[in-house]
FIVO-548996 format. One record per residue (C-alpha): residue number from 0; residue in one letter; z, y, x. Coordinates in steps of 0.001 Angstrom, whole numbers. Each point is the difference from the previous one (the first is absolute). Example, Ala and Ser with C-alpha at 12.3 -4.5 7.8 and 13.67 -1.06 7.14 Angstrom:
<sites>
   seq   type         z         y         x
     0      a      7800     -4500     12300
     1      s      -660      3440      1370
</sites>
This chain:
<sites>
   seq   type         z         y         x
     0      m       143        68        41
     1      t     -1070      3332      1241
     2      a      2326      2965       279
     3      l     -2350      1512     -2737
     4      s       623     -2638     -2423
     5      f      3886      -143       174
     6      p      1709       624     -3581
     7      f      1104      3581      -688
     8      h      3688      -916       104
     9      q      -363     -1867      3425
    10      t     -1851      2701      1458
    11      h      2570      2778     -1394
    12      r      2915     -2452      1295
    13      n     -1408      -130      3610
    14      r      -395      3773        -5
    15      q      3311       357     -1223
    16      n      1305     -2107      2637
    17      l     -1780      1907      2866
    18      l      1577      3134     -1407
    19      e      3403     -1434       247
    20      k      -448     -1195      3310
    21      t     -1344      3388       946
    22      d      3005      1803     -1721
    23      r      2287     -2369      1865
    24      r     -1397       754      3593
    25      t       -20      3633      -730
    26      m      3721      -183     -1689
    27      g      1004     -2013      3302
    28      g      -647      2953      2186
    29      q      1622      3295       351
    30      k      -905      2788     -2596
    31      g     -1415      2856       871
    32      l     -2258      1736      2862
    33      k       729      -122      3619
    34      l     -2196      1198      2820
    35      v       736     -1514      3452
    36      d     -1548      2651      2220
    37      f       348      1996      3460
    38      w       329      3754       112
    39      a     -2952       610      2703
    40      s     -2492     -2809     -1692
    41      p     -3107      1689     -1326
    42      f      -537     -3089     -1885
    43      g      3444        12     -1917
    44      q      -602      3865      -432
    45      r     -3032      -953     -2079
    46      v      1977     -1935     -2394
    47      r      2774      2781      -332
    48      i     -2450      2733      -723
    49      a     -1758     -2462     -2579
    50      l      3370      -555     -1780
    51      a       849      3479       159
    52      e     -3388       727     -1774
    53      k      1029     -2267     -2636
    54      g      3357      1335      -514
    55      v      1532     -3466       890
    56      e      3498      -405      1164
    57      y      1085     -2579      2365
    58      d      2534     -1125      2659
    59      y      -963       591      3564
    60      h       916     -2531      2863
    61      e      -593      1606      3468
    62      e     -1218     -3094      2155
    63      n      1229      -386      3621
    64      l     -3157     -1239      1513
    65      p      1333     -1230      3255
    66      a      2486     -1985     -1535
    67      k     -1872      -805     -3556
    68      s      2145      -895     -2937
    69      e       301     -3062     -1959
    70      l     -1097      1631     -2911
    71      l     -3242      1088      1578
    72      l      -533     -3380      1644
    73      k       717     -1681     -3501
    74      c     -2451      2306     -1765
    75      n     -2772       149      2447
    76      p       288     -3453      1724
    77      v     -3867       205      1006
    78      h      -356      3281      1743
    79      k      3776       919       234
    80      k     -1298      3869       -50
    81      i      1062      2895     -2139
    82      p      -516      1280     -2705
    83      v       816     -2418     -2747
    84      l       901      1082     -3356
    85      i      2099     -2265     -2147
    86      h      -408       166     -3609
    87      d      2591     -2023     -2147
    88      g       513     -2334      3107
    89      r     -3670      -599       683
    90      p     -1384      1405      3108
    91      v     -3313      1792       426
    92      c     -1218       511      3400
    93      e     -2897      2013      2029
    94      s      -160      3743      -647
    95      l     -3163       143     -2024
    96      f       824     -2875     -1998
    97      i      3172      1463      -847
    98      i     -1417      3374     -1187
    99      q     -2537     -2112     -2165
   100      y      3038     -1756     -1592
   101      i      1842      3483      -611
   102      d     -3473      1109     -1466
   103      e      -121     -3188     -2265
   104      v      3607        83     -1290
   105      w       230      3634      -502
   106      p     -3485       987     -1051
   107      d       669      3048     -2201
   108      e      1429      2669      2432
   109      n     -2189      1245      2615
   110      p     -2972     -2770       424
   111      i      -665      -819      3660
   112      i     -2897     -2272      -423
   113      p     -3025       750     -1775
   114      s      -837     -1776     -3284
   115      d     -3784       367       659
   116      p     -1162     -3170      1814
   117      y     -2307      1756      2468
   118      s      2727      2454       765
   119      r      2543     -2501       426
   120      a     -1935     -1785      2508
   121      q      -706      3165      2109
   122      t      3732       966         5
   123      r       784     -3436      1238
   124      f     -2499      -166      2538
   125      w      1343      3233      1635
   126      a      3322      -893      -479
   127      d      -784     -3099      2102
   128      y     -1902      1876      2339
   129      v      3332      1968       783
   130      e      1867     -3278       150
   131      k     -2172     -1354      2648
   132      k      -668      3067      2038
   133      v      2626      2607       205
   134      y      3108     -1896       849
   135      l     -1538     -2131      2782
   136      t     -1749      2813      1453
   137      g      2587      2720      -137
   138      g      2352     -2417      1734
   139      k     -2164       -32      3075
   140      l       537      3680       397
   141      w      3684      -660       830
   142      k      -257     -3484      1251
   143      l     -2842       -36      2592
   144      k      -723      2128      3110
   145      g     -2932       423      2214
   146      e     -3534     -1024     -1192
   147      e      1568     -1901     -2835
   148      l      1447      3038     -1470
   149      e     -3258      1848       457
   150      e     -1752     -2721     -2090
   151      g      2662        76     -2505
   152      k      -602      4070      -392
   153      k     -3559      -556      -600
   154      e       709     -2655     -2749
   155      f      2521      2088     -1723
   156      v     -2256      3183       -10
   157      e     -2918     -2104     -1515
   158      i      2707     -1229     -2616
   159      v      1081      3397     -1061
   160      k     -3379      1577       -71
   161      t     -1279     -3056     -2310
   162      l      3156       624     -2244
   163      e      -903      3907      -181
   164      e     -3570      -525      -722
   165      e      1104     -2411     -2781
   166      l      2546      2497     -1411
   167      g     -2515      3054       163
   168      n       601      2829     -2256
   169      k      2390     -1811     -2368
   170      k      3630       714      -573
   171      y       832     -3542       402
   172      f     -2006     -3133       953
   173      g      -135      -966     -3561
   174      g     -1215      3716     -1051
   175      e      2529      1825     -2141
   176      s      2352     -3005      -253
   177      f      2673     -1290      2805
   178      g      -727     -3522       416
   179      l        94     -2917      1994
   180      v     -1952      1242      3306
   181      d      2188      2956       146
   182      i      3289     -2278      -176
   183      a     -1434     -2299      2457
   184      l      -808      2864      2500
   185      v      2534      2916      -295
   186      p      2852     -1788      1462
   187      f     -2041      -274      3424
   188      t      -201      3708        26
   189      s      3496       299      1038
   190      w      -873     -2085      3290
   191      f     -2541      2410       693
   192      y      2426      1920      2291
   193      v       565     -3417      1695
   194      y     -3680      -407       169
   195      e      -925      3488      1503
   196      v      2721        78      2614
   197      f      -441     -3445      1476
   198      g     -3718      -153      -370
   199      w      -779      3597       987
   200      i     -1742       936     -3157
   201      k       -20      2744     -2932
   202      v      -675     -1749     -3166
   203      e      -671      3440     -1887
   204      r     -2793       653      2576
   205      v     -1432     -3254      -586
   206      a       231       -77     -4020
   207      p      1208      3348     -1226
   208      k      -756     -1382     -3746
   209      l      2032     -2886       406
   210      v      3057      1879      1209
   211      a      -437      2641     -3014
   212      w      -136     -2946     -2222
   213      a      3340     -1175      1332
   214      n      1668      3159      -321
   215      r      -891      -266     -3799
   216      c      1205     -3172      -177
   217      k      3374      1105      1236
   218      e       188      2654     -2533
   219      r       316     -3163     -2464
   220      g      4105      -643      -624
   221      s      -608     -4003       392
   222      v     -1778       897      3749
   223      a      2726      2597       903
   224      k      2889     -1936      -624
   225      t     -1273     -3017      1615
   226      l     -1808       918      3374
   227      p      2471       302      3054
   228      d       375      3106      2196
   229      p     -3080      -450      2716
   230      e      2554       476      2799
   231      k      2355     -2392     -1095
   232      v     -3026     -2769       -85
   233      f      -782      1545      3732
   234      e      3572      -771      1100
   235      h      -224     -3648     -1595
   236      v     -3361      -687      1861
   237      v      1546      1357      3126
   238      s      2851     -2880      -287
   239      l     -3075     -2571      -928
   240      r     -1731      1069      3303
   241      k      3133      -492      2106
   242      r       815     -3211     -1646
   243      f     -3706     -1407       400
   244      g      -137      1073      3778
   245      v     -2525      2582      -811
   246      d      1951      2789      1716
</sites>
């Protein structure tokens, strides 16, 4: 007998059993919303901005990355990385996936991802570009020296110019609406000072429209209250360079 030929009462009973199992799994965890994060992480800042845009309250757990907590290891046993959003005891990992989850669970306030299929595809493309390019290449500017640093500078300049070209004269990457690409990228602007000092570049000279966009984003309450002081990030990176033996 195929699934389509089950009697109605049997199909209904199977569905009800599934719902009851789901409810038990949810109720077995801690109710509410908690974010496991680290203050300087641009990936965690993405999630905090998204939650602020939605007006969602949550508990915050500051993670000690050199000595990762049992909570983090339990909630993200595969990658063992922050951020992790725990909703009613169930963890969601990876910042872009978390933002999509937030947008779907709280869809009414400030939509983050477009509903139009083509716009949504383009948004995800550029968010993925930021994900794959900015963090790793920016890291080269403060982790490397000599020829490797020079190569990293060339890559970084090409990336910010590409992003500026995509931005064009728009207010935000999605036009008039602050959305996924903006949230994915804007946390890295707090690291621009680090990139400039150790990479010997001036981002505003390379991509003035991108810097103007960053300043517009920082006028939003969600961004202003989330992004850390660039000098504090710089001090953090100085300590990392010493730990990694760069200096």
